[in-house]
PDB file of N, CA, C and O in Angstrom:
ATOM      1  N   MET A   1      18.679  99.031  93.272  1.00  0.00           N
ATOM      2  CA  MET A   1      17.653  98.683  92.306  1.00  0.00           C
ATOM      3  C   MET A   1      18.236  97.706  91.303  1.00  0.00           C
ATOM      4  O   MET A   1      19.384  97.847  90.883  1.00  0.00           O
ATOM      5  N   SER A   2      17.463  96.738  90.930  1.00  0.00           N
ATOM      6  CA  SER A   2      17.954  95.722  90.011  1.00  0.00           C
ATOM      7  C   SER A   2      18.153  96.302  88.619  1.00  0.00           C
ATOM      8  O   SER A   2      17.583  97.338  88.276  1.00  0.00           O
ATOM      9  N   ALA A   3      18.962  95.627  87.827  1.00  0.00           N
ATOM     10  CA  ALA A   3      19.289  96.113  86.488  1.00  0.00           C
ATOM     11  C   ALA A   3      18.048  96.244  85.615  1.00  0.00           C
ATOM     12  O   ALA A   3      17.972  97.153  84.788  1.00  0.00           O
ATOM     13  N   ASP A   4      17.062  95.340  85.785  1.00  0.00           N
ATOM     14  CA  ASP A   4      15.876  95.407  84.939  1.00  0.00           C
ATOM     15  C   ASP A   4      15.064  96.670  85.207  1.00  0.00           C
ATOM     16  O   ASP A   4      14.473  97.223  84.280  1.00  0.00           O
ATOM     17  N   LYS A   5      15.023  97.137  86.451  1.00  0.00           N
ATOM     18  CA  LYS A   5      14.313  98.381  86.744  1.00  0.00           C
ATOM     19  C   LYS A   5      15.112  99.581  86.271  1.00  0.00           C
ATOM     20  O   LYS A   5      14.534 100.576  85.835  1.00  0.00           O
ATOM     21  N   LYS A   6      16.424  99.503  86.350  1.00  0.00           N
ATOM     22  CA  LYS A   6      17.267 100.614  85.932  1.00  0.00           C
ATOM     23  C   LYS A   6      17.024 100.948  84.466  1.00  0.00           C
ATOM     24  O   LYS A   6      17.055 102.118  84.084  1.00  0.00           O
ATOM     25  N   ASP A   7      16.784  99.940  83.647  1.00  0.00           N
ATOM     26  CA  ASP A   7      16.565 100.134  82.219  1.00  0.00           C
ATOM     27  C   ASP A   7      15.083 100.250  81.861  1.00  0.00           C
ATOM     28  O   ASP A   7      14.745 100.419  80.690  1.00  0.00           O
ATOM     29  N   MET A   8      14.196 100.160  82.857  1.00  0.00           N
ATOM     30  CA  MET A   8      12.752 100.187  82.609  1.00  0.00           C
ATOM     31  C   MET A   8      12.306 101.598  82.209  1.00  0.00           C
ATOM     32  O   MET A   8      12.719 102.589  82.811  1.00  0.00           O
ATOM     33  N   SER A   9      11.463 101.662  81.192  1.00  0.00           N
ATOM     34  CA  SER A   9      10.933 102.958  80.773  1.00  0.00           C
ATOM     35  C   SER A   9       9.924 103.470  81.794  1.00  0.00           C
ATOM     36  O   SER A   9       9.403 102.712  82.612  1.00  0.00           O
ATOM     37  N   PHE A  10       9.664 104.761  81.729  1.00  0.00           N
ATOM     38  CA  PHE A  10       8.671 105.370  82.611  1.00  0.00           C
ATOM     39  C   PHE A  10       7.309 104.709  82.415  1.00  0.00           C
ATOM     40  O   PHE A  10       6.615 104.391  83.381  1.00  0.00           O
ATOM     41  N   GLU A  11       6.942 104.509  81.162  1.00  0.00           N
ATOM     42  CA  GLU A  11       5.633 103.927  80.856  1.00  0.00           C
ATOM     43  C   GLU A  11       5.489 102.514  81.406  1.00  0.00           C
ATOM     44  O   GLU A  11       4.447 102.157  81.956  1.00  0.00           O
ATOM     45  N   ASP A  12       6.544 101.708  81.254  1.00  0.00           N
ATOM     46  CA  ASP A  12       6.506 100.345  81.794  1.00  0.00           C
ATOM     47  C   ASP A  12       6.460 100.357  83.317  1.00  0.00           C
ATOM     48  O   ASP A  12       5.757  99.555  83.930  1.00  0.00           O
ATOM     49  N   GLY A  13       7.209 101.268  83.919  1.00  0.00           N
ATOM     50  CA  GLY A  13       7.189 101.393  85.370  1.00  0.00           C
ATOM     51  C   GLY A  13       5.806 101.753  85.887  1.00  0.00           C
ATOM     52  O   GLY A  13       5.339 101.180  86.871  1.00  0.00           O
ATOM     53  N   MET A  14       5.153 102.695  85.230  1.00  0.00           N
ATOM     54  CA  MET A  14       3.807 103.105  85.641  1.00  0.00           C
ATOM     55  C   MET A  14       2.806 101.969  85.449  1.00  0.00           C
ATOM     56  O   MET A  14       1.917 101.768  86.277  1.00  0.00           O
ATOM     57  N   LYS A  15       2.953 101.238  84.361  1.00  0.00           N
ATOM     58  CA  LYS A  15       2.049 100.111  84.107  1.00  0.00           C
ATOM     59  C   LYS A  15       2.197  99.054  85.204  1.00  0.00           C
ATOM     60  O   LYS A  15       1.202  98.530  85.706  1.00  0.00           O
ATOM     61  N   ASN A  16       3.443  98.746  85.571  1.00  0.00           N
ATOM     62  CA  ASN A  16       3.678  97.775  86.638  1.00  0.00           C
ATOM     63  C   ASN A  16       3.161  98.290  87.977  1.00  0.00           C
ATOM     64  O   ASN A  16       2.589  97.530  88.758  1.00  0.00           O
ATOM     65  N   LEU A  17       3.360  99.567  88.239  1.00  0.00           N
ATOM     66  CA  LEU A  17       2.885 100.159  89.485  1.00  0.00           C
ATOM     67  C   LEU A  17       1.361 100.107  89.561  1.00  0.00           C
ATOM     68  O   LEU A  17       0.802  99.808  90.616  1.00  0.00           O
ATOM     69  N   GLU A  18       0.694 100.393  88.460  1.00  0.00           N
ATOM     70  CA  GLU A  18      -0.771 100.315  88.439  1.00  0.00           C
ATOM     71  C   GLU A  18      -1.248  98.894  88.717  1.00  0.00           C
ATOM     72  O   GLU A  18      -2.243  98.701  89.415  1.00  0.00           O
ATOM     73  N   GLY A  19      -0.545  97.894  88.176  1.00  0.00           N
ATOM     74  CA  GLY A  19      -0.906  96.501  88.432  1.00  0.00           C
ATOM     75  C   GLY A  19      -0.773  96.143  89.908  1.00  0.00           C
ATOM     76  O   GLY A  19      -1.622  95.451  90.470  1.00  0.00           O
ATOM     77  N   ILE A  20       0.294  96.620  90.522  1.00  0.00           N
ATOM     78  CA  ILE A  20       0.496  96.368  91.954  1.00  0.00           C
ATOM     79  C   ILE A  20      -0.617  97.037  92.755  1.00  0.00           C
ATOM     80  O   ILE A  20      -1.167  96.433  93.676  1.00  0.00           O
ATOM     81  N   LEU A  21      -0.947  98.255  92.416  1.00  0.00           N
ATOM     82  CA  LEU A  21      -2.007  98.966  93.134  1.00  0.00           C
ATOM     83  C   LEU A  21      -3.343  98.242  93.025  1.00  0.00           C
ATOM     84  O   LEU A  21      -4.084  98.143  94.003  1.00  0.00           O
ATOM     85  N   GLN A  22      -3.643  97.741  91.846  1.00  0.00           N
ATOM     86  CA  GLN A  22      -4.902  97.008  91.669  1.00  0.00           C
ATOM     87  C   GLN A  22      -4.940  95.769  92.556  1.00  0.00           C
ATOM     88  O   GLN A  22      -5.966  95.467  93.164  1.00  0.00           O
ATOM     89  N   LYS A  23      -3.812  95.048  92.629  1.00  0.00           N
ATOM     90  CA  LYS A  23      -3.768  93.854  93.483  1.00  0.00           C
ATOM     91  C   LYS A  23      -3.922  94.222  94.949  1.00  0.00           C
ATOM     92  O   LYS A  23      -4.631  93.542  95.691  1.00  0.00           O
ATOM     93  N   LEU A  24      -3.261  95.295  95.372  1.00  0.00           N
ATOM     94  CA  LEU A  24      -3.346  95.714  96.765  1.00  0.00           C
ATOM     95  C   LEU A  24      -4.752  96.188  97.129  1.00  0.00           C
ATOM     96  O   LEU A  24      -5.214  95.965  98.248  1.00  0.00           O
ATOM     97  N   GLU A  25      -5.427  96.839  96.191  1.00  0.00           N
ATOM     98  CA  GLU A  25      -6.764  97.363  96.466  1.00  0.00           C
ATOM     99  C   GLU A  25      -7.795  96.263  96.673  1.00  0.00           C
ATOM    100  O   GLU A  25      -8.808  96.489  97.334  1.00  0.00           O
ATOM    101  N   THR A  26      -7.556  95.080  96.123  1.00  0.00           N
ATOM    102  CA  THR A  26      -8.526  93.993  96.304  1.00  0.00           C
ATOM    103  C   THR A  26      -8.537  93.501  97.744  1.00  0.00           C
ATOM    104  O   THR A  26      -9.564  93.039  98.242  1.00  0.00           O
ATOM    105  N   GLY A  27      -7.383  93.602  98.417  1.00  0.00           N
ATOM    106  CA  GLY A  27      -7.302  93.140  99.795  1.00  0.00           C
ATOM    107  C   GLY A  27      -7.361  91.627  99.936  1.00  0.00           C
ATOM    108  O   GLY A  27      -7.584  91.118 101.034  1.00  0.00           O
ATOM    109  N   ASP A  28      -7.162  90.904  98.841  1.00  0.00           N
ATOM    110  CA  ASP A  28      -7.286  89.448  98.850  1.00  0.00           C
ATOM    111  C   ASP A  28      -5.963  88.709  99.003  1.00  0.00           C
ATOM    112  O   ASP A  28      -5.912  87.499  98.781  1.00  0.00           O
ATOM    113  N   MET A  29      -4.898  89.398  99.376  1.00  0.00           N
ATOM    114  CA  MET A  29      -3.621  88.703  99.494  1.00  0.00           C
ATOM    115  C   MET A  29      -3.167  88.684 100.951  1.00  0.00           C
ATOM    116  O   MET A  29      -3.511  89.569 101.735  1.00  0.00           O
ATOM    117  N   PRO A  30      -2.398  87.672 101.293  1.00  0.00           N
ATOM    118  CA  PRO A  30      -1.873  87.598 102.660  1.00  0.00           C
ATOM    119  C   PRO A  30      -1.017  88.830 102.973  1.00  0.00           C
ATOM    120  O   PRO A  30      -0.443  89.443 102.072  1.00  0.00           O
ATOM    121  N   LEU A  31      -0.942  89.176 104.235  1.00  0.00           N
ATOM    122  CA  LEU A  31      -0.224  90.373 104.661  1.00  0.00           C
ATOM    123  C   LEU A  31       1.218  90.380 104.169  1.00  0.00           C
ATOM    124  O   LEU A  31       1.704  91.407 103.694  1.00  0.00           O
ATOM    125  N   GLU A  32       1.902  89.256 104.276  1.00  0.00           N
ATOM    126  CA  GLU A  32       3.305  89.201 103.840  1.00  0.00           C
ATOM    127  C   GLU A  32       3.436  89.514 102.351  1.00  0.00           C
ATOM    128  O   GLU A  32       4.340  90.248 101.951  1.00  0.00           O
ATOM    129  N   ASP A  33       2.545  88.966 101.530  1.00  0.00           N
ATOM    130  CA  ASP A  33       2.566  89.242 100.090  1.00  0.00           C
ATOM    131  C   ASP A  33       2.226  90.705  99.820  1.00  0.00           C
ATOM    132  O   ASP A  33       2.810  91.331  98.935  1.00  0.00           O
ATOM    133  N   ALA A  34       1.287  91.240 100.577  1.00  0.00           N
ATOM    134  CA  ALA A  34       0.919  92.646 100.413  1.00  0.00           C
ATOM    135  C   ALA A  34       2.097  93.553 100.751  1.00  0.00           C
ATOM    136  O   ALA A  34       2.329  94.553 100.072  1.00  0.00           O
ATOM    137  N   MET A  35       2.831  93.208 101.789  1.00  0.00           N
ATOM    138  CA  MET A  35       4.001  94.007 102.167  1.00  0.00           C
ATOM    139  C   MET A  35       5.075  93.956 101.083  1.00  0.00           C
ATOM    140  O   MET A  35       5.697  94.974 100.778  1.00  0.00           O
ATOM    141  N   LYS A  36       5.294  92.780 100.501  1.00  0.00           N
ATOM    142  CA  LYS A  36       6.267  92.648  99.414  1.00  0.00           C
ATOM    143  C   LYS A  36       5.826  93.467  98.195  1.00  0.00           C
ATOM    144  O   LYS A  36       6.641  94.128  97.553  1.00  0.00           O
ATOM    145  N   SER A  37       4.538  93.413  97.890  1.00  0.00           N
ATOM    146  CA  SER A  37       4.015  94.186  96.761  1.00  0.00           C
ATOM    147  C   SER A  37       4.141  95.680  97.028  1.00  0.00           C
ATOM    148  O   SER A  37       4.485  96.451  96.132  1.00  0.00           O
ATOM    149  N   PHE A  38       3.863  96.085  98.264  1.00  0.00           N
ATOM    150  CA  PHE A  38       3.995  97.493  98.627  1.00  0.00           C
ATOM    151  C   PHE A  38       5.445  97.950  98.468  1.00  0.00           C
ATOM    152  O   PHE A  38       5.704  99.031  97.939  1.00  0.00           O
ATOM    153  N   GLU A  39       6.390  97.124  98.928  1.00  0.00           N
ATOM    154  CA  GLU A  39       7.806  97.464  98.800  1.00  0.00           C
ATOM    155  C   GLU A  39       8.198  97.598  97.328  1.00  0.00           C
ATOM    156  O   GLU A  39       8.898  98.536  96.947  1.00  0.00           O
ATOM    157  N   GLU A  40       7.746  96.661  96.515  1.00  0.00           N
ATOM    158  CA  GLU A  40       8.027  96.719  95.082  1.00  0.00           C
ATOM    159  C   GLU A  40       7.421  97.983  94.465  1.00  0.00           C
ATOM    160  O   GLU A  40       8.046  98.633  93.627  1.00  0.00           O
ATOM    161  N   GLY A  41       6.209  98.322  94.883  1.00  0.00           N
ATOM    162  CA  GLY A  41       5.562  99.537  94.385  1.00  0.00           C
ATOM    163  C   GLY A  41       6.327 100.789  94.760  1.00  0.00           C
ATOM    164  O   GLY A  41       6.413 101.724  93.963  1.00  0.00           O
ATOM    165  N   MET A  42       6.881 100.822  95.956  1.00  0.00           N
ATOM    166  CA  MET A  42       7.664 101.985  96.382  1.00  0.00           C
ATOM    167  C   MET A  42       8.943 102.114  95.557  1.00  0.00           C
ATOM    168  O   MET A  42       9.365 103.224  95.231  1.00  0.00           O
ATOM    169  N   LYS A  43       9.555 100.985  95.221  1.00  0.00           N
ATOM    170  CA  LYS A  43      10.747 101.017  94.361  1.00  0.00           C
ATOM    171  C   LYS A  43      10.385 101.541  92.965  1.00  0.00           C
ATOM    172  O   LYS A  43      11.106 102.354  92.387  1.00  0.00           O
ATOM    173  N   LEU A  44       9.260 101.060  92.441  1.00  0.00           N
ATOM    174  CA  LEU A  44       8.819 101.531  91.126  1.00  0.00           C
ATOM    175  C   LEU A  44       8.490 103.017  91.165  1.00  0.00           C
ATOM    176  O   LEU A  44       8.816 103.750  90.231  1.00  0.00           O
ATOM    177  N   HIS A  45       7.854 103.460  92.229  1.00  0.00           N
ATOM    178  CA  HIS A  45       7.542 104.884  92.389  1.00  0.00           C
ATOM    179  C   HIS A  45       8.829 105.703  92.359  1.00  0.00           C
ATOM    180  O   HIS A  45       8.904 106.723  91.672  1.00  0.00           O
ATOM    181  N   GLY A  46       9.834 105.263  93.097  1.00  0.00           N
ATOM    182  CA  GLY A  46      11.109 105.972  93.113  1.00  0.00           C
ATOM    183  C   GLY A  46      11.762 106.020  91.743  1.00  0.00           C
ATOM    184  O   GLY A  46      12.309 107.048  91.343  1.00  0.00           O
ATOM    185  N   HIS A  47      11.703 104.904  91.026  1.00  0.00           N
ATOM    186  CA  HIS A  47      12.280 104.845  89.678  1.00  0.00           C
ATOM    187  C   HIS A  47      11.559 105.811  88.738  1.00  0.00           C
ATOM    188  O   HIS A  47      12.198 106.554  87.994  1.00  0.00           O
ATOM    189  N   CYS A  48      10.237 105.797  88.775  1.00  0.00           N
ATOM    190  CA  CYS A  48       9.468 106.684  87.896  1.00  0.00           C
ATOM    191  C   CYS A  48       9.695 108.150  88.248  1.00  0.00           C
ATOM    192  O   CYS A  48       9.798 108.994  87.358  1.00  0.00           O
ATOM    193  N   LYS A  49       9.774 108.454  89.534  1.00  0.00           N
ATOM    194  CA  LYS A  49      10.032 109.826  89.963  1.00  0.00           C
ATOM    195  C   LYS A  49      11.396 110.291  89.483  1.00  0.00           C
ATOM    196  O   LYS A  49      11.546 111.431  89.043  1.00  0.00           O
ATOM    197  N   LYS A  50      12.391 109.416  89.563  1.00  0.00           N
ATOM    198  CA  LYS A  50      13.736 109.767  89.082  1.00  0.00           C
ATOM    199  C   LYS A  50      13.700 110.086  87.593  1.00  0.00           C
ATOM    200  O   LYS A  50      14.314 111.057  87.151  1.00  0.00           O
ATOM    201  N   LEU A  51      12.982 109.270  86.815  1.00  0.00           N
ATOM    202  CA  LEU A  51      12.890 109.520  85.376  1.00  0.00           C
ATOM    203  C   LEU A  51      12.189 110.846  85.090  1.00  0.00           C
ATOM    204  O   LEU A  51      12.592 111.578  84.186  1.00  0.00           O
ATOM    205  N   LEU A  52      11.144 111.158  85.854  1.00  0.00           N
ATOM    206  CA  LEU A  52      10.464 112.440  85.676  1.00  0.00           C
ATOM    207  C   LEU A  52      11.367 113.607  86.045  1.00  0.00           C
ATOM    208  O   LEU A  52      11.388 114.623  85.349  1.00  0.00           O
ATOM    209  N   ASP A  53      12.105 113.468  87.124  1.00  0.00           N
ATOM    210  CA  ASP A  53      13.032 114.520  87.543  1.00  0.00           C
ATOM    211  C   ASP A  53      14.102 114.759  86.477  1.00  0.00           C
ATOM    212  O   ASP A  53      14.452 115.904  86.191  1.00  0.00           O
ATOM    213  N   GLU A  54      14.618 113.682  85.892  1.00  0.00           N
ATOM    214  CA  GLU A  54      15.622 113.811  84.838  1.00  0.00           C
ATOM    215  C   GLU A  54      15.040 114.505  83.605  1.00  0.00           C
ATOM    216  O   GLU A  54      15.702 115.334  82.980  1.00  0.00           O
ATOM    217  N   ALA A  55      13.802 114.161  83.263  1.00  0.00           N
ATOM    218  CA  ALA A  55      13.149 114.810  82.117  1.00  0.00           C
ATOM    219  C   ALA A  55      12.949 116.292  82.390  1.00  0.00           C
ATOM    220  O   ALA A  55      13.167 117.120  81.506  1.00  0.00           O
ATOM    221  N   GLU A  56      12.539 116.630  83.594  1.00  0.00           N
ATOM    222  CA  GLU A  56      12.338 118.034  83.954  1.00  0.00           C
ATOM    223  C   GLU A  56      13.652 118.814  83.856  1.00  0.00           C
ATOM    224  O   GLU A  56      13.673 119.939  83.358  1.00  0.00           O
ATOM    225  N   LEU A  57      14.734 118.218  84.327  1.00  0.00           N
ATOM    226  CA  LEU A  57      16.031 118.870  84.261  1.00  0.00           C
ATOM    227  C   LEU A  57      16.457 119.097  82.814  1.00  0.00           C
ATOM    228  O   LEU A  57      16.990 120.155  82.481  1.00  0.00           O
ATOM    229  N   LYS A  58      16.225 118.111  81.958  1.00  0.00           N
ATOM    230  CA  LYS A  58      16.561 118.264  80.540  1.00  0.00           C
ATOM    231  C   LYS A  58      15.752 119.397  79.918  1.00  0.00           C
ATOM    232  O   LYS A  58      16.291 120.187  79.143  1.00  0.00           O
ATOM    233  N   ILE A  59      14.476 119.484  80.245  1.00  0.00           N
ATOM    234  CA  ILE A  59      13.618 120.549  79.715  1.00  0.00           C
ATOM    235  C   ILE A  59      14.129 121.911  80.181  1.00  0.00           C
ATOM    236  O   ILE A  59      14.198 122.855  79.394  1.00  0.00           O
ATOM    237  N   GLU A  60      14.489 122.011  81.468  1.00  0.00           N
ATOM    238  CA  GLU A  60      15.014 123.267  81.981  1.00  0.00           C
ATOM    239  C   GLU A  60      16.283 123.676  81.245  1.00  0.00           C
ATOM    240  O   GLU A  60      16.470 124.856  80.949  1.00  0.00           O
ATOM    241  N   LYS A  61      17.152 122.722  80.948  1.00  0.00           N
ATOM    242  CA  LYS A  61      18.383 123.039  80.228  1.00  0.00           C
ATOM    243  C   LYS A  61      18.078 123.503  78.802  1.00  0.00           C
ATOM    244  O   LYS A  61      18.737 124.409  78.293  1.00  0.00           O
ATOM    245  N   ILE A  62      17.097 122.894  78.164  1.00  0.00           N
ATOM    246  CA  ILE A  62      16.720 123.314  76.813  1.00  0.00           C
ATOM    247  C   ILE A  62      16.195 124.739  76.840  1.00  0.00           C
ATOM    248  O   ILE A  62      16.566 125.557  75.998  1.00  0.00           O
ATOM    249  N   VAL A  63      15.343 125.036  77.793  1.00  0.00           N
ATOM    250  CA  VAL A  63      14.763 126.371  77.901  1.00  0.00           C
ATOM    251  C   VAL A  63      15.853 127.396  78.196  1.00  0.00           C
ATOM    252  O   VAL A  63      15.845 128.485  77.623  1.00  0.00           O
ATOM    253  N   GLU A  64      16.784 127.065  79.078  1.00  0.00           N
ATOM    254  CA  GLU A  64      17.877 127.973  79.416  1.00  0.00           C
ATOM    255  C   GLU A  64      18.757 128.273  78.217  1.00  0.00           C
ATOM    256  O   GLU A  64      19.359 129.344  78.144  1.00  0.00           O
ATOM    257  N   LYS A  65      18.839 127.357  77.290  1.00  0.00           N
ATOM    258  CA  LYS A  65      19.691 127.545  76.114  1.00  0.00           C
ATOM    259  C   LYS A  65      18.897 128.124  74.945  1.00  0.00           C
ATOM    260  O   LYS A  65      19.283 127.964  73.787  1.00  0.00           O
ATOM    261  N   GLY A  66      17.808 128.784  75.245  1.00  0.00           N
ATOM    262  CA  GLY A  66      17.025 129.444  74.206  1.00  0.00           C
ATOM    263  C   GLY A  66      16.268 128.502  73.310  1.00  0.00           C
ATOM    264  O   GLY A  66      16.011 128.830  72.152  1.00  0.00           O
ATOM    265  N   GLY A  67      15.904 127.344  73.806  1.00  0.00           N
ATOM    266  CA  GLY A  67      15.117 126.407  73.029  1.00  0.00           C
ATOM    267  C   GLY A  67      15.928 125.555  72.079  1.00  0.00           C
ATOM    268  O   GLY A  67      15.357 124.800  71.292  1.00  0.00           O
ATOM    269  N   VAL A  68      17.250 125.657  72.133  1.00  0.00           N
ATOM    270  CA  VAL A  68      18.091 124.865  71.250  1.00  0.00           C
ATOM    271  C   VAL A  68      18.365 123.521  71.916  1.00  0.00           C
ATOM    272  O   VAL A  68      18.942 123.464  73.002  1.00  0.00           O
ATOM    273  N   LEU A  69      17.957 122.467  71.275  1.00  0.00           N
ATOM    274  CA  LEU A  69      18.141 121.119  71.805  1.00  0.00           C
ATOM    275  C   LEU A  69      19.598 120.708  71.669  1.00  0.00           C
ATOM    276  O   LEU A  69      20.189 120.814  70.594  1.00  0.00           O
ATOM    277  N   THR A  70      20.171 120.236  72.774  1.00  0.00           N
ATOM    278  CA  THR A  70      21.545 119.753  72.754  1.00  0.00           C
ATOM    279  C   THR A  70      21.544 118.277  73.112  1.00  0.00           C
ATOM    280  O   THR A  70      20.533 117.740  73.566  1.00  0.00           O
ATOM    281  N   THR A  71      22.673 117.629  72.907  1.00  0.00           N
ATOM    282  CA  THR A  71      22.775 116.209  73.232  1.00  0.00           C
ATOM    283  C   THR A  71      23.404 116.000  74.609  1.00  0.00           C
ATOM    284  O   THR A  71      23.785 114.880  74.949  1.00  0.00           O
ATOM    285  N   GLU A  72      23.514 117.046  75.387  1.00  0.00           N
ATOM    286  CA  GLU A  72      24.082 116.964  76.722  1.00  0.00           C
ATOM    287  C   GLU A  72      23.224 116.052  77.589  1.00  0.00           C
ATOM    288  O   GLU A  72      22.015 116.253  77.709  1.00  0.00           O
ATOM    289  N   LYS A  73      23.850 115.055  78.187  1.00  0.00           N
ATOM    290  CA  LYS A  73      23.126 114.112  79.039  1.00  0.00           C
ATOM    291  C   LYS A  73      23.279 114.556  80.482  1.00  0.00           C
ATOM    292  O   LYS A  73      24.363 114.940  80.920  1.00  0.00           O
ATOM    293  N   THR A  74      22.163 114.496  81.223  1.00  0.00           N
ATOM    294  CA  THR A  74      22.219 114.864  82.619  1.00  0.00           C
ATOM    295  C   THR A  74      21.863 113.658  83.462  1.00  0.00           C
ATOM    296  O   THR A  74      21.042 112.834  83.061  1.00  0.00           O
ATOM    297  N   GLU A  75      22.466 113.555  84.605  1.00  0.00           N
ATOM    298  CA  GLU A  75      22.188 112.489  85.552  1.00  0.00           C
ATOM    299  C   GLU A  75      21.917 113.125  86.897  1.00  0.00           C
ATOM    300  O   GLU A  75      22.630 114.038  87.312  1.00  0.00           O
ATOM    301  N   LEU A  76      20.889 112.647  87.580  1.00  0.00           N
ATOM    302  CA  LEU A  76      20.599 113.107  88.929  1.00  0.00           C
ATOM    303  C   LEU A  76      21.158 112.101  89.901  1.00  0.00           C
ATOM    304  O   LEU A  76      21.121 110.897  89.647  1.00  0.00           O
ATOM    305  N   ASN A  77      21.662 112.570  90.985  1.00  0.00           N
ATOM    306  CA  ASN A  77      22.092 111.678  92.055  1.00  0.00           C
ATOM    307  C   ASN A  77      20.933 111.433  92.968  1.00  0.00           C
ATOM    308  O   ASN A  77      20.227 112.368  93.345  1.00  0.00           O
ATOM    309  N   GLY A  78      20.718 110.180  93.337  1.00  0.00           N
ATOM    310  CA  GLY A  78      19.653 109.914  94.297  1.00  0.00           C
ATOM    311  C   GLY A  78      18.828 108.786  93.952  1.00  0.00           C
ATOM    312  O   GLY A  78      17.893 108.459  94.683  1.00  0.00           O
TER     313      GLY A  78
END
């Protein structure tokens, strides 16, 4: 994944993904362009899912520690 996506927020990723979906739904683009857009959308989906998974893990750690927020950073592999 490119550096710009790595630093992209969840909200920006979802906004970009929605834009790609809107373009694909029109059906007005050549097949090759549609395939490129689909590939880009799948990358964005993966990025957003990773961010959600990381947020879920952080929430689980907070709950496990009795609701006390810590600065422990977690990273998921994948």
